[in-house]
C-alpha positions as CSV (number, residue, x, y, z in Angstrom):
1,X,-5.4,6.9,12.0
2,X,-6.7,4.8,9.7
3,X,-3.7,4.2,6.5
4,X,-4.1,2.7,3.9
5,X,-0.9,0.9,2.0
6,X,-1.5,0.3,-2.3
7,X,0.4,-1.8,-3.8
8,X,1.6,-0.7,-7.3
9,X,3.8,-1.0,-9.5
10,X,5.1,2.3,-10.8
11,X,3.7,6.0,-9.8
12,X,4.5,9.1,-11.6
13,X,3.1,12.5,-12.9
14,X,2.7,12.8,-16.7
15,X,3.7,15.6,-18.9
16,X,-0.3,17.1,-18.8
17,X,0.5,17.5,-14.2
18,X,-1.8,14.4,-13.8
19,X,-0.7,12.3,-11.0
20,X,-0.8,8.1,-12.7
21,X,-0.1,4.5,-10.8
22,X,-0.5,1.4,-11.9
23,X,-2.4,-0.3,-8.9
24,X,-1.6,-4.0,-8.2
25,X,-4.6,-4.8,-6.3
26,X,-3.3,-5.0,-3.4
27,X,-4.2,-2.9,-0.3
28,X,-2.4,-3.1,3.4
29,X,-4.9,-1.2,6.0
30,X,-3.9,-0.3,9.3
31,X,-7.0,0.5,11.1
32,X,-6.4,3.0,14.3
33,X,-6.0,0.1,16.6
34,X,-3.2,-1.0,14.4
35,X,-4.7,-4.6,13.8
36,X,-4.2,-4.7,10.1
37,X,-6.0,-7.1,7.7
38,X,-4.9,-7.0,3.5
39,X,-7.8,-6.5,1.5
40,X,-8.7,-7.2,-2.5
41,X,-6.0,-10.4,-2.9
42,X,-9.5,-12.4,-4.4
43,X,-9.1,-9.4,-6.6
44,X,-5.4,-9.8,-7.6
45,X,-6.1,-13.7,-7.4
46,X,-8.5,-13.0,-10.4
47,X,-6.1,-10.6,-12.7
48,X,-3.6,-12.7,-12.6
49,X,-6.2,-15.8,-13.9
50,X,-7.6,-13.8,-16.2
51,X,-4.6,-12.8,-18.0
52,X,-4.8,-9.4,-16.9
53,X,-1.4,-9.1,-15.1
54,X,1.8,-10.9,-15.2
55,X,2.6,-13.8,-12.6
56,X,5.8,-11.1,-11.9
57,X,4.1,-8.4,-11.4
58,X,1.9,-11.4,-9.0
59,X,5.0,-12.2,-6.7
60,X,6.2,-8.1,-6.4
61,X,2.1,-7.0,-4.6
62,X,2.6,-10.9,-2.9
63,X,6.2,-10.0,-1.7
64,X,6.2,-5.9,-1.1
65,X,2.9,-5.7,0.7
66,X,4.8,-8.5,3.0
67,X,7.4,-6.2,3.6
68,X,5.2,-3.1,4.0
69,X,3.9,-5.7,7.4
70,X,6.5,-6.2,8.7
71,X,8.0,-2.6,8.7
72,X,4.2,-2.0,10.3
73,X,4.7,-5.0,13.0
74,X,7.7,-3.9,13.8
75,X,7.1,-0.6,13.6
76,X,9.4,0.8,11.1
77,X,7.2,2.0,8.3
78,X,8.5,5.7,7.4
79,X,5.0,6.5,6.1
80,X,2.8,5.5,8.8
81,X,5.6,7.0,10.6
82,X,5.5,10.1,10.0
83,X,2.2,10.8,9.4
84,X,1.5,10.3,13.1
85,X,4.3,12.5,13.9
86,X,2.3,15.5,11.6
87,X,-0.5,14.7,12.8
88,X,1.4,15.6,16.0
89,X,2.4,18.4,15.5
90,X,-0.3,19.6,13.9
91,X,-2.4,18.4,17.3
92,X,0.4,20.7,19.1
93,X,0.5,24.2,16.9
């Protein structure tokens, strides 16, 4: 199962019930074999250079990606662990 972890600053639901998020460009991708990589680092760098994001958000994106990678490598990423558990629950129905 491939897992894509989108790094965002804010997530929510509008008063009209429409979900939204403030994307910070980076994605941490985990492939079925357990290998992982960061996607769209070039877009994050370009957004900072062009002034589309503040340095604070750039730093938040980098730090959050690093934290997610540490969680994944240590087997402590709740989202991935829960999705694997739910997958096996569905398989065993």
